[in-house]
C-alpha positions in Angstrom: -64.0 -69.4 -23.3 -61.4 -68.5 -20.4 -58.7 -69.8 -22.7 -59.8 -67.5 -25.5 -59.8 -64.5 -23.2 -56.1 -65.6 -21.7 -54.9 -65.8 -25.4 -56.4 -62.5 -26.3 -54.7 -60.9 -23.2 -51.5 -62.4 -24.1 -51.6 -61.0 -27.6 -52.6 -57.3 -26.2 -49.5 -57.6 -23.7 -47.3 -58.8 -26.4 -48.4 -55.8 -28.8 -48.0 -53.5 -26.1 -44.5 -54.7 -25.4 -43.6 -54.8 -29.0 -44.9 -51.2 -29.7 -42.8 -50.1 -26.7 -39.6 -51.6 -27.9 -40.1 -50.5 -31.5 -40.7 -46.9 -30.6 -37.7 -46.8 -28.1 -35.4 -45.2 -30.5 -35.2 -42.6 -33.2 -32.2 -44.3 -35.0 -33.3 -46.2 -38.0 -31.2 -49.2 -37.6 -32.0 -49.7 -34.0 -35.8 -49.4 -34.8 -35.6 -52.2 -37.3 -33.2 -54.4 -35.4 -35.8 -54.1 -32.4 -38.9 -54.7 -34.8 -37.4 -57.9 -36.4 -36.5 -59.6 -33.0 -40.0 -58.8 -31.9 -41.6 -60.2 -35.0 -39.7 -63.6 -35.2 -40.0 -64.2 -31.6 -43.9 -63.4 -31.2 -44.7 -65.5 -34.5 -42.1 -68.2 -33.9 -40.4 -67.9 -37.2 -37.1 -69.0 -38.8 -36.4 -65.8 -40.8 -37.9 -62.5 -41.6 -37.3 -59.2 -43.6 -38.4 -55.7 -44.0 -38.6 -54.4 -47.5 -38.6 -50.8 -48.1 -40.3 -49.2 -51.2 -38.3 -46.9 -53.5 -41.1 -45.2 -55.1 -39.0 -43.3 -57.7 -37.7 -46.8 -59.2 -40.8 -48.8 -58.5 -38.7 -51.3 -56.5 -38.4 -53.0 -53.2 -35.4 -53.4 -51.4 -34.2 -55.4 -48.2 -34.0 -52.7 -45.5 -33.2 -55.5 -43.0 -33.2 -59.1 -42.5 -32.8 -61.8 -39.9 -31.9 -65.4 -40.6 -29.3 -67.4 -42.2 -27.3 -65.6 -44.9 -29.4 -62.5 -44.4 -26.1 -60.3 -45.4 -26.2 -61.6 -49.0 -29.4 -59.8 -49.4 -28.6 -56.4 -48.9 -28.0 -55.5 -52.8 -31.0 -57.5 -53.9 -33.9 -55.2 -55.5 -37.3 -56.7 -56.4 -39.6 -55.0 -59.0 -43.3 -54.0 -58.0 -45.5 -57.0 -58.6 -42.5 -59.5 -58.6 -42.5 -62.3 -56.0 -45.0 -62.4 -52.9 -43.4 -59.2 -51.4 -43.9 -57.3 -54.8 -47.4 -58.4 -55.3 -48.3 -57.6 -51.6 -46.5 -54.0 -52.2 -48.5 -53.5 -55.6 -51.8 -54.7 -54.3 -51.8 -53.5 -50.6 -53.2 -57.0 -49.7 -51.6 -59.2 -46.9 -51.2 -62.9 -47.7 -50.6 -66.3 -46.4 -48.7 -68.9 -48.4 -48.7 -72.4 -46.9 -46.5 -73.9 -49.8 -44.3 -71.3 -51.5 -43.1 -73.7 -54.1 -46.8 -74.2 -55.3 -47.4 -70.6 -55.7 -46.7 -68.9 -59.0 -45.8 -65.7 -57.3 -42.9 -67.2 -55.5 -39.5 -65.5 -56.3 -37.0 -68.3 -56.2 -33.9 -66.2 -56.7 -33.6 -65.2 -53.2 -33.3 -69.1 -52.0 -31.0 -69.6 -54.8 -28.8 -66.7 -53.7 -28.8 -67.6 -49.9 -29.5 -71.4 -49.9 -32.3 -70.9 -47.5 -35.4 -73.2 -48.1 -38.6 -71.3 -48.0 -41.6 -73.5 -47.0 -44.3 -70.8 -46.0 -44.6 -67.1 -46.0 -46.6 -64.6 -44.2 -46.4 -61.2 -45.7 -48.3 -57.8 -45.0 -48.0 -54.3 -46.4 -46.5 -51.4 -44.1 -48.5 -48.4 -44.5 -48.1 -44.8 -42.9 -50.4 -41.9 -43.4 -52.4 -43.8 -46.1 -49.2 -44.5 -48.1 -47.4 -48.1 -48.5 -43.9 -47.7 -47.5 -42.8 -51.3 -47.5 -43.4 -54.9 -46.7 -43.0 -57.1 -43.7 -42.5 -60.7 -44.4 -41.8 -63.7 -42.1 -40.8 -67.3 -43.3 -41.2 -70.8 -42.2 -43.0 -71.2 -38.9 -40.8 -73.4 -36.6 -41.7 -77.1 -36.5 -44.5 -78.4 -38.8 -47.2 -75.9 -37.8 -48.5 -73.5 -40.6 -49.2 -69.7 -40.2 -52.7 -69.0 -39.1 -55.2 -66.2 -40.0 -54.5 -65.0 -36.3 -50.8 -64.7 -37.1 -51.6 -62.7 -40.2 -53.7 -60.3 -38.2 -50.8 -60.0 -35.7 -48.2 -59.3 -38.4 -50.5 -56.7 -40.0 -50.8 -54.7 -36.6 -47.1 -55.1 -36.2 -46.5 -54.0 -39.9 -48.4 -50.7 -39.3 -46.6 -50.2 -35.8 -43.2 -50.5 -37.7 -44.3 -48.4 -40.5 -45.0 -45.6 -38.2 -41.8 -45.8 -36.4 -39.8 -46.0 -39.3 -41.3 -42.8 -40.6 -40.7 -41.1 -37.5 -37.0 -42.5 -37.5 -36.7 -41.3 -41.0 -37.9 -38.0 -40.5 -35.5 -37.7 -37.4 -32.5 -38.7 -39.7 -33.5 -36.0 -42.3 -33.6 -33.4 -39.8 -30.4 -34.4 -38.2 -28.6 -34.2 -41.6 -30.3 -31.0 -42.6 -29.0 -29.3 -39.5 -25.8 -31.2 -39.1 -25.6 -30.4 -35.8 -23.2 -32.8 -33.7 -23.8 -33.4 -30.0 -21.2 -30.8 -29.1 -22.7 -28.2 -31.4 -26.1 -28.6 -29.8 -24.6 -28.2 -26.4 -22.7 -25.1 -27.5 -25.8 -23.7 -28.9 -27.8 -24.4 -25.7 -25.1 -22.8 -23.7 -25.0 -19.7 -26.0 -29.0 -19.3 -25.5 -28.6 -19.8 -21.8 -25.8 -17.2 -21.6 -28.0 -14.6 -23.6 -30.9 -15.2 -21.5 -28.7 -14.7 -18.4 -27.2 -11.7 -19.9 -30.7 -10.1 -20.5 -31.7 -10.7 -16.9 -28.4 -9.3 -15.8 -29.0 -6.1 -17.5 -32.4 -5.5 -16.0 -31.2 -6.5 -12.5 -27.8 -4.7 -12.7 -29.4 -1.3 -13.6 -31.5 -1.3 -10.7 -28.6 -2.5 -8.2 -26.1 0.0 -9.6 -28.6 2.9 -9.0 -29.3 1.8 -5.5 -25.7 1.2 -4.5 -24.0 4.2 -6.2 -25.6 6.8 -3.9 -24.6 5.2 -0.5 -21.1 4.2 -1.7 -20.5 8.0 -2.7 -21.7 9.0 0.8 -19.3 6.6 2.5 -16.6 7.5 0.1 -17.1 11.3 1.0 -17.1 10.7 4.9 -14.0 8.7 4.6 -12.1 11.1 2.7 -13.2 14.0 5.0 -11.9 11.6 8.0 -8.7 11.0 6.3 -8.1 14.7 5.7 -9.1 15.9 9.2 -7.7 13.1 11.3 -4.9 11.9 9.1 -2.3 12.4 11.7 -4.1 9.9 14.0 -2.6 6.6 13.1 -5.4 4.2 13.8 -8.0 6.8 12.2 -5.7 7.1 9.1 -5.4 3.3 8.6 -9.1 2.6 9.0 -10.0 5.6 6.6 -7.7 4.2 4.1 -9.1 0.9 4.3 -12.5 2.3 3.8 -11.5 4.5 0.9 -9.6 1.4 -0.8 -12.9 -0.8 -0.5 -15.1 2.1 -1.4 -13.0 2.9 -4.6 -13.4 -0.8 -5.5 -17.1 -0.8 -5.1 -17.2 2.7 -7.2 -15.2 0.9 -10.1 -17.6 -2.2 -9.9 -20.8 0.0 -10.0 -19.2 2.1 -13.0 -18.3 -1.3 -14.7 -21.9 -2.5 -14.1 -23.5 0.9 -15.4 -21.3 0.7 -18.4 -22.5 -2.9 -19.1 -26.2 -1.9 -18.7 -25.7 1.1 -21.0 -24.0 -0.7 -23.9 -25.8 0.5 -27.0 -26.6 -1.4 -30.2 -23.8 -1.2 -32.8 -24.0 1.4 -35.4 -22.1 0.0 -38.1 -19.6 1.8 -40.7 -16.4 0.9 -42.6 -13.7 0.2 -39.8 -10.0 -0.4 -40.5 -9.1 -2.8 -37.8 -5.3 -2.0 -38.0 -6.3 1.6 -37.1 -8.5 0.6 -34.2 -5.7 -1.7 -32.8 -3.4 1.4 -33.1 -5.7 3.6 -31.0 -6.3 0.7 -28.5 -2.5 0.1 -28.1 -1.9 4.0 -27.7 -4.6 4.0 -24.9 -2.8 1.5 -22.7 0.7 2.3 -23.6 1.7 3.5 -20.0 0.2 0.3 -18.5 2.1 -2.1 -21.1 5.5 -0.1 -20.0 4.7 -0.3 -16.3 4.1 -4.2 -16.5 7.0 -4.7 -18.9 4.7 -6.1 -21.7 5.5 -5.8 -25.3 3.0 -6.4 -28.1 3.9 -8.2 -31.0 1.7 -7.3 -34.1 1.1 -9.0 -37.3 -1.3 -9.3 -40.1 -2.2 -11.4 -43.1 -1.7 -9.9 -46.6 -5.4 -9.0 -47.2 -6.8 -5.5 -46.0 -8.6 -5.8 -42.5 -11.6 -3.7 -43.0 -15.2 -4.5 -42.2 -18.6 -3.1 -41.4 -18.8 -2.7 -37.5 -19.1 -0.2 -34.7 -15.5 0.8 -34.4 -16.1 2.4 -30.8 -17.8 -0.8 -29.4 -15.3 -3.0 -31.1 -12.4 -1.3 -29.5 -13.8 -1.7 -26.2 -14.2 -5.4 -26.8 -10.6 -5.9 -28.1 -9.1 -3.6 -25.1 -11.2 -5.8 -22.6 -9.7 -9.0 -24.3 -6.2 -7.4 -24.2 -6.4 -6.2 -20.7 -7.4 -9.6 -19.6 -4.4 -11.2 -21.3 -2.2 -8.5 -19.5 -3.5 -9.4 -16.1 -2.5 -13.2 -16.7 1.1 -12.0 -17.3 2.0 -10.4 -14.0 5.8 -11.0 -14.8 5.5 -9.2 -18.0 6.6 -10.8 -21.5 5.4 -10.7 -25.1 1.7 -10.4 -26.2 1.0 -11.3 -29.6 -1.9 -9.8 -31.9 -2.5 -11.1 -35.3 -5.2 -9.8 -37.7 -6.4 -12.4 -40.6 -8.9 -11.7 -43.4 -10.6 -15.0 -44.6 -13.3 -15.3 -47.3 -16.3 -14.5 -45.1 -14.8 -13.1 -42.0 -12.0 -11.5 -40.1 -10.1 -13.1 -37.3 -8.4 -11.2 -34.6 -6.1 -13.4 -32.6 -4.9 -12.3 -28.9 -2.3 -14.8 -27.5 -0.7 -14.4 -24.1 1.9 -16.6 -22.4 0.5 -16.0 -18.9 -1.1 -18.5 -16.4 -3.7 -20.0 -18.4 -7.3 -20.9 -17.4 -8.1 -24.4 -16.0 -10.6 -26.6 -17.7 -13.4 -26.4 -15.4 -13.2 -22.4 -15.3 -12.9 -22.2 -19.2 -16.9 -22.7 -19.7 -17.5 -19.9 -17.3 -15.2 -17.0 -18.5 -18.2 -15.1 -20.2 -20.5 -15.5 -17.2 -21.0 -12.0 -15.4 -18.8 -11.4 -12.3 -16.9 -14.7 -13.0 -13.2 -14.0 -12.2 -10.3 -15.9 -10.8 -8.5 -12.5 -10.1 -8.5 -10.3 -6.8 -9.1 -7.1 -8.8 -11.8 -6.2 -11.3 -15.6 -6.8 -11.6 -15.4 -9.9 -13.9 -17.5 -8.1 -16.6 -14.6 -7.5 -19.0 -15.1 -10.6 -21.1 -18.9 -10.5 -20.6 -18.9 -7.1 -22.4 -16.6 -8.3 -25.1 -18.8 -11.2 -25.7 -21.9 -9.3 -25.8 -20.3 -6.8 -28.3 -19.0 -9.5 -30.5 -22.3 -11.3 -30.6 -24.2 -8.3 -31.3 -21.8 -8.0 -34.7 -22.9 -11.5 -35.5 -19.6 -12.8 -34.4 -18.0 -15.4 -31.8 -15.3 -15.5 -29.4 -13.1 -18.7 -29.2 -10.9 -19.6 -26.4 -8.1 -22.1 -26.1 -6.1 -22.2 -23.0 -3.6 -24.4 -21.2 -2.6 -23.7 -17.5 0.9 -22.8 -17.0 1.4 -22.0 -20.9 -1.1 -19.2 -21.9 -4.4 -18.3 -23.6 -5.1 -17.8 -27.1 -8.5 -15.8 -27.9 -10.0 -15.6 -31.3 -12.5 -12.9 -32.3 -14.2 -13.9 -35.4 -16.2 -11.3 -37.1 -18.4 -11.6 -40.4 -17.6 -8.9 -43.1 -21.3 -8.6 -43.7 
């Protein structure tokens, strides 16, 4: 009695271990490899195979096999009803065959192909959601022992476990192929979602902060200007007032930037000629370009550069990107702007030959208040990213420290 209890406990433990191992992955080949190792070890068999059922052709094919010459079986297909496996798939019944060569259903072609000598067979259907999806078969118990009814019961349980795991793995594979997302794309998508949530939260927070900060900053600035005007001839007072004024003006600019970010409206789209937009933007920063010794080299593809967009917002985005590029070139030089029309989108490229962005900083350039410069609020690229995103586009950045940065603004035509 105690011996029976111990055997039962052992079987339950084995099944639990097998179930855990089979379901340890969603990759089909990993699932099947784990399954076959478990089956052969548990039933002490010389060889095993999983047949998958091709319902459209009414055939079984070897999904995976373990044993000598298993590689030779990958192209073998068996008709429903043919051989032991075909009979099990057709009838849905499990079977023990103690002497394969004495059974009329035995399919000898496989032995002929592989050179394997089949003596006994244990074969069960694999069903998932009430539908037969394949067959699980083990061959030749090691030694002179034959397969038993207990072995058949154990294999039937394993077959159903494998069928469910196989179904799940197949579904996972289909979804992966359907969405065709690589691990890098998934990470990029996740990063974009996190950034969008962060920007939404920032918008709510910044509106309140800007309102609360603006009034005291204006008061401090007003008194500092009065001190500077009335006591400008006292050196210590003058220097102190200048420091206060400088820092106050910096805070005022930051508050203005935050308010501008919070008040960004939704795009109102109309036909926009991008070359005209760039003309306006360049004219607006002409004095700054001259002062910094920067010249802009413009070029464009042969196709017209017109799309549906909010020209005013898009100009802000382009100006912020160009301004960022200019700040990376304190020694002056050439800044390149190129516009190219593709089949479904327009690409505006801004390329500088400045200091570049370090690899560790590159993932953070669109984050609010992130800046490596001593000036500015760190919202320029954040604003540009938000505007471009709300147009259904994206900004791609490639940079190398010491050589410069290339920014591509990709905007769909519709």
